N, C-alpha and C positions, 0 to 999 in steps of 0.2 A: 504494500500500500504506500502511496505517496506520503512522505513525511512520517512514515511509520514503517521503516523500510525492509525489515527482514521478511522475506517471502517464504511461506511454508505451504506445503501441499497437504495431503490428507494426514491428519495427526496420527492416525493408526500406522501409516507407513513409516513415519518418523519414529514412533515408539517401538516398533517391532524390529528396528535395526539391531543386528547382533554384531558385537565387537568381540572378537576372539583373540586372546593373546597367542603369540607364536612361541614355539618351543622346539629345540633340537631333539628333545627327549621323545622316545616312542610313547611313553606314558606321561602325561602332564598331571602332576599331583594337584595343581591349582585349577579349580574349575574356571571356565571362561567367564569373563565379565559380560553380562547381558543387560541391555536396556530394552525393556518392553513396556507394554501399556500398564502393567501392574506394579512395576518398580521404578517408574518415573516420578517426577515431582519431588526431587530431593534438594532443590535449591530455588532461590528466587528466580534465577535465570530460566529454570524449567517452566515455571508458571508463566513467566513473561512470553516465552516462545509459544506456549499453548494458547495464550491470550491473543497473540498475533494471528494464529490460525483461526481463532473465533472471529476476529475482526475481518479477516480476509474474505469470508463468505458474503459480507455486505456488498462487495463489488458485483456479485451475481444478481443483486436486486434490480439491476437495470431492466430486466424483463417485467418485473412487477410494475415499474413506472410506466413503461410503454403500454402495457395492457390495461393499466388503470385509466389511461386516456382513451385507448382504442375501444374499450368496452363501454365508454360513456358517449354522450352526445357531443363531446368536444372535437373529436377527430375520427377519421376513417382509417382503415387498415393500410391502404396504399400498397407500395411495393411495385414489382414489375408487372405482375399478372395475377389472375384470380387464384393461381396455384403457388404463388410465391409466399412461403411460410404459411401453409394452409391453416395452421392453428390460429394465427392472427386473424385470418379472413373469417374463420368460423366464429370467433369471439366477437368480432365487429358486427356480424349479422345475427348474433345470439342464437346460433345453431350448433354451438359446441356440444360435445359429448364427453363421456369419461375417457375416450381415446383421443387425447390431444397432447402432443409432445411438449408444447409450451406450458400448459398447466402442469404437466408432469415435472417440468424443470422447476417451477415455483415450489411444488411440493417437495421435491428431492433436495433442492438447494437450501430451502428454509429449514428442513429437518436436519440437514447437514450442520447448519448453524446451531440448532438446538443440541445436536449430539456433541459438537465440540465444546459448547459451554457446559453441558452436563458432565463431560469428562473432567473438566477442571473442578466442578463443584463436588463430584464424587470423591475427589482426593483433596478437598479444601483443608482438611484438618491434618494432613500427613506431615507437613513441614511448616514451621513458624519462621517468620522473618519480618523485618520492618517494612511497612507499606503493604502488607498482605491484604488488609481490608479494602484498600483501593482497588487491587486486582480483582478481588471477589466481587466488589460492587460493580466494576465495569463488566465482569462476566454476567452478573445478574441483569444488568441493563441490556446487554446483547441478547441474552436468552429471552427476555421480555419482548425485545424488538422482533425477533424471529417468530415467536409464538403469536404476537399481535398480527404479523403478516399472515400467518397460517389461519388464524381464526377469522380474519377479514375475508380471506379468499374461500375457505372451505368449511367454515362453521365448526362443529364439534371436531376436536382432534384428540389423539391420545396424549396424556400428560403423565410423566414419570418424575417424581420429586428428586432432583439432584443426583440422578443416577442415569447412566447411559441406557439406551434401548438395546435389548438383545435381539438376536435374529428371530426368535420365536415369539417375541412379545406381541407381534401383530395378531397372533392367534388367541391371545389371552387377555390383553389389556383393552378395555373398551375405549371408544371415543368419548372423552369427557364432554359434558354439556358446555355450551357456550359460556354460561355463567361460571362454571367451575374453571374454565380456561382463563377467563378474565380475572377471577380471584387469584389465580396463580401468578398472572402477569402483574397484578396490583402489588402482591406481596414482594415480588422481585424488585419492582420499581421503588417501593417505599424503603427497602433496604438500600438501594442504590442512592436515593436522595439523602439518606442519613449518613452515608459513608463516602460519597464522591466529593471531590474538591470543586470549588467554583471555577477554578482554572485547570484546564487539562494538563497532565504531566507531559504530554506531547500533542502537537497539533493533530486534530482528527480523532482523538480519543474522547470518550464520554465524560461529561461534566454533570454536576448537580443540576444545572439548568436544563440539560438535555433530558435527564430523568424526570424532572418536574413537568416539562412540556409533554413528554410521552405519556406520563400518568394522566395529565389533564385531558389528552386526546382519548385515552382509554376510558376515562369516566364519561366523556362526551358521547362516545360510541354506545354507551349503555344508558344514555339519558339520565345519568347521575349529575344533574346540573349544579347542585350545591357543592358537591365534592369537586367538580371540575372548576367552578368559579373560585373556590378557595385556593386550590393549588396553582391555577394560572394567574390569579391576581397576585399571589405571593411572588411568583416568578417575575411579574412585571414590576412590583414594588422593590424587588431586590436590585433593580437598576443595572444589571450586567449586560443588557442588550439594548440596541436602538435601531430604528429604521435607517437604512442608507438614504441619504438625502436625494441622490440622483438614481432613480430606478433604472436608467439606461446603462448604468455600470454594473448592475447587480449580478449579471450572469456572465460577465467576462472573466477569463481565467485569472486576471490579476486582482480580482475582487473576491477570491475564495477565502473562506474562514474569516470573514470580516465581522463587523459589529452586529450585523443582522443574523449571522449564522448561529443557530442554537445547536444544530448537529448536521454535519456534512459527511457523506460517503466519499472517501478520498480515492482519486484515480491518478494514474500516471501514464505517460506515453513512452516510457523508457524500456518497457519489456513487451515484446510482441506476442501475438497469439494467432490462432487460426480457427476456422469453422469446425474443426474436429473437436475442439474443446473451448467453447465460448466462455465457460466459467473460469478458464485459466487466464483470461485476459486481465491485465492490470489496468487496462483502459476502459473507458465508459462505452460499451458496445452500443448502447441506445443512441449515442450521438451520431455515429456513422449511419445507423438505421434511419434516423430522422433526416439525414442529409439530402440535399437537392440532387436529383438524378442528372448525371452528365453535365454537371455545372462547370462553367468556365467564366470566371469573373473575380472581382475583388472580395476580400475579407473571408469568404467561406471556402471550405473544401467540398467536394462532391460527396454523395452518399447514395442510399438505396431508396429514398422517398417513401418510407413507411410513416405512419402516425401523422397524417396530414390534417391540419385543422379544417373545420367546415366553414362555409360562408356564414352560417348562423352564429357560430362562435365569434367570428370576426365582427359581425354586425352587432353583437351583444354589448360592445363597448360604447359608452356615451361619447358624444362630440366633446373634444377637449381632454379626453382621458389619455394621458401620455403613455400609458402602459401598452396600448394596442400594438403599436408598431415596434415595440421592443419585444413583446411576447410572440407576435405572429408576423412573419415575413410575407408580404404581398409580392410574389415573385414577378408579376407583370409590372408593377410600379418600380420595383427594384431594377428590373432589366431595362426599363425605359430611362431610369436615372443614371445607370452605371454602364450600360452596354453589355451586361452579362448575358450569357446564353445558357440554356438549360433544356433538359428533356422532360417529357411528361410521362409519369408512371401510371399505374392502375389507380382508379378512383381519384385522379388528379383534381384538385380543387383550386389550385393557384396559390395555396398558402402552405407555409412550413413553420414548424415549431422553432422559432428563432432563439429561444432561451437555450436550447440544447442542439444547436447546429455546430458541425465541426468548423473550427477556425483555422485559417492558414497560419503557418509558422510553427506548428507542432512537430515533434520528432517523428511520431507515428511509426515506431519500429514495427516491422512485420507488415501486416495488412493495415493500412492507414485507417480504414473504416472500423477497425476493432480496437484501436489503441488510443483513442482520444482522451486527453487529460482532464476534461471538464468534470469537476466535482458535482455530485448531486446534492442539492440543498434539501436535505430530507426534512428538516424542521427549520423554518424561518421565523423571525420575530413577528413578521406580519401575520403569519399563520397563528401564532400565539395570541396576538391581539384579537383576531377574528374569532378564534375559539372562545376566548374570554367573553367577547361581546355576545356570542351565541348562548353561552352558558347563563350569563346574567339575564338575557332576554327570555329565552325559552323556559328557564326555570322560574320566571316570574319574580326574580330577585331584585333587579335594579336596572330599569331601562335607561336611566341617565348614564350609568357607567357603560352600558352596552353601546350607547350612542357615542360616548367619548372614545372608546377603543375603535369602533367602526370608523369614526371620522378622522382619527389619526392616520389610518390607512388611506382614506379617500383624499385627504389634504395632500399627501405626497403624490397621489395619482394625478391630481388636477393642478397642483401648485397654488391652490387658493382655498378659501373657506366658503366660497360661493356654492359649493356642491355638497355641503354638510347635510346629513339626514336628520330630520326632526321627528320622524314617526315614532310610534310606540306600538307595543303589543304585536299582533300577528303581522301587521304591515312592516314593522321593524324587522321581524324574523325574515320576511321575504328579501328585504334589502341586504341583510347580513349574508344570507345564503347566496344571493346573486353576487355579492362582493367577493365571496370566497371563490366563485367561479372565475371572476375577472382577475383577481390577484394571483391565483394559483394555477391558471390555465397552463397546460403543458407539463405539470409537475406530478401527475399521477394520482391525484386525490379525488377527482370529480366523480367517478363511478361510485365510490364508497360513500361520498357525501350524499349523493342522490338516494342510495339504498338506505342509509341509516336515518334519513329524514322522510322516508316513504314517498319520495318524489320521482322514483325511477320509472314507474308505470306511466306511459304516455309521454315521457320525456326521452327515453332511450328506445329507439326503433327496434321492435322485435322482442322487447323485454316482457317476460311472462311472470306474473305474480305467483308467489309461493313456489318458485323454481329458481329464477335467475338472481335472487338475492345473494346466493352463494354459488360457487362453481363445483363441478363434480369431483369427487375423489378419484384419482387416476385408477383406471380399470384394473391395473396390475395389483394395486394395493388391496382392493376388494377381493381379488382372487387369492392373494397371499394370506388374507385374514381367515380363510377357510370357514366362512360363515360367521365370524366374530363381528364383522362390521357390515352395516347396511349402507347402500349408496344414498346420497342426498336425495330428497324428494323430487320426483318427476324427471330424474335422469335415468 
């Protein structure tokens, strides 16, 4: 990971390495020294290396971000043709089934993250050293992050407390209810809040603020508005984050890990990858996928033209909203202004996700479309303000505070106070949720916002109630469970 540089593959592979002493004697009286999964964690360095492995899976969440937009009304699948990444096309049209390789990737990679964090927690008491609580707290934050992704996408999932999953567990451990999963996530995040530092020990690692923000989001997803308002307001009052004054700079590579960044997934272009192992890439794969097909012009590199914004999303911005042309690139206008040329892909709309387009000047070792260094702004301070506004409003707690936080975001967007919102009650709710769409377009949150607020039906084309709120568990997992798990309803 960028700025957290030790690269580690599967932890199991690391731990099962055998180091054998050499001897000229036919019989060696001293047994070989072995490092395996059961006798690791003998020093602070061992825990740190395992923690790096747990962080490393975050880079695979690029597909969660892509599909969080494609599944919504913000973007269309795009690509070269109707058969280009067929899993994306199916999700865009809401015809996906349990046989979908991209959904399987999300399941596999997020559970790999859970496994790596659980491995550390299983041996958390083996060795004591200064600073151990910080490492355990970061581990619990990451475990909560991966489990939150899983419960958002798939609903009930298996939970195993601080112990690795075994090969046969799928046949005996049930899928915990959504409420049980959230309770587990809350517990991990409360521990993280109480033990993490306000300032990260290294750039890109979890902080107390990141845990507070994620806990606030977890509460919001459960409509626990009082809990959400309390934790999010405390985060705001702590004063450790602020809105970047110039929205146009927010998604440039030189603006990463800035004052608005509560938590970012770190990427680098210094190590290449290929399509045979996309999760091996240290770069942000989504950026190349978002790129303009056959592009030749200033500022941007070309890409595969997936995840293309819709005309309706572009038109949703009010006149004078400075965010529109930073968030969404109108390729016709851009071409007219710069002389750039481009190709048209499948479901071409004329728009591209400018926040996460590949920029010129990157090293792009290997396939340039797979190794872009653009960090993913997983949690921004603007998101925190809008979540707090929603909690205070929808919980019937304090509409004045809700308006304050909402209008902080809008004042940056318009550069004035003339567009402040004065509404209350249900009308204010509509303004807040609309603002979330505009502020966070292209960042992977839209589908889940529509689902959790019961607004997906009639908004997302093809969305079926009592089915598409979650995605199907991969077919293989249901098979492996040997009757222990049932598929999500109506799949």
